[in-house]
N, C-alpha and C positions, 0 to 999 in steps of 0.2 A: 504494500500500500504506500502511495506517495502522499505526503501531507504538504499542502501549500500554505504559505504565509502571505497574507496581504500586507505588503510593506508600508502602505500609507494609512492603514487603519489606526486611528487614534492620534495621528499627527495634526498639529495645528497648520493653518493655511501656509504660513511662511516656510515651515519645514517641508511641507508637501511640494511646494513650488521648487524649493532647492533640490529635493530628491528627483523631481521630474526633469530638472535641468541636467542633473548628473546622468540620468538615464539617456537623455537625448545626446549628450556629449559622448557617452560610451557607444551608443549606436552609430554616431557619425564616424567614430574611429574604427568601425567595422565589427564591434563586439555583438555577439548574439545574446539577447536578454530574454529570459522566460519570466514573465510577470504574471503572478496569480493575483487577480483582483476581483472584487465584487462591484467596483465602480465602473460602469459601462462608459461613462464620459471619459474617464482616465484611459481605459483600454482603447477607445476610439481615437483619442488624441495621440497616444504614445506608441501604438502598435502598427507594424507593417502587416501582420497577419494575426487573426484572432481565432481561437478555437473555443466554441461554446460546448460545454459538457452537459450531458443529460443522463442521469443515473450512471455516472462513472464512465460514459462512453462519449466520444466526439460526435455531436449532433451536426455540426457544420464547422468548416475551417476555410477561411478566405481572408481577403483584405477587409478592413472595416467598410470601405466604400462599396465593395461588391456585396457584402452581407446586407447592408442597408438598402441596396438597389433592388433587392428581390423580396418576395414574400407578399402576403395579402394586405399589409398595411398600406393605407392611402398616402399619397403625397399631398401636402398642403400647399395650395396656391393662393396667395393673398394679392389683391389688386386694389389700387386706389386711382381714381381718375379726377380730373378737374371738375367736371360737371356731375360726377357721381352717378352716371347712367346705369351702372350695374347694381346699385343698391335697391332698385325697385323689384327685383326678382322676376321680371317678365322675359328675360332672355334664357333661351335653352342652350346650355353649354354641354358638349358631349363628355362622356366618361366621368361624370361627377356623381359620387355616391351621396354626398351631403353638402349643404351650403349654409353659411351663416354670415351675419353682418356684425362687425365689431369695429368701433372707432373709425368710421368712414372707410373701412376696408370691406370688400366682399371677399369671403374666404371660401374656397372650394376644396373639397377632398376628392382627389382625382385618382382613377385607376390607370389613366394613360395621359401623362403630362403633355406629351406632344400634341395630342388632339385638343386637350383643354386649353393650353397656352395659345395655340394657333387660333382657336375659336374666340378666346378673350381678346386678343389683339385685333382680329378682324371685326369683332363687334364694336370695340372702342373706335376704330377707324371709320366703320360704316355709319356709326351714330354721330360722327363729328366731334368726339370727345378727345381729351388729351390724357395720355398715360402719365401718371405721377410716380407710381411705384408698383413694381411687380416682384414678388418674392416666391421662390419655389423652395420648399423645405422637405427634404426626404425624411422618412422615419429615422429616428435615432437608433443607435446600436442597442440602447435599452429597450426601445419598442420591439425591435426584432428579437432580442433575447427573450422577452416575455412571450412573444408569438411562438418562438421555437420551443421554449421549455414548458409553457403551460397554456397554450392557446390564446395568449394575449390578454389574459385577465390580470388586472393589477390588484 
């Protein structure tokens, strides 16, 4: 049996930042580091490859970007325009599972960001509005970890 130690557990913020910097420097010098952590944001930031374990077996192994690019989790697309034409919900945007409005942004949860983003830009241009902000946010490594290990329930 292999026991892992989470090296940043219990560290204050300054000490954690210092340890992260040491890990980055070691990686830049070509050192291979195996890091056991429960902090998915830490794993996503520091790792070239991540292995997610489930019942003692590797459930998936890949780069953090590749892991977060797959799965059932929706990609969040937030958009704000000068005239706020999208806030009235009368536009049909493809590949959207859910939609909400928050702080002058219309937020779409998309299963196909290419279709969704293209339709949003076309709609804004067709209606003569001006795009102020467009943000595309993939699911986090924590979202994917939860999806892989227990069906996404938090």
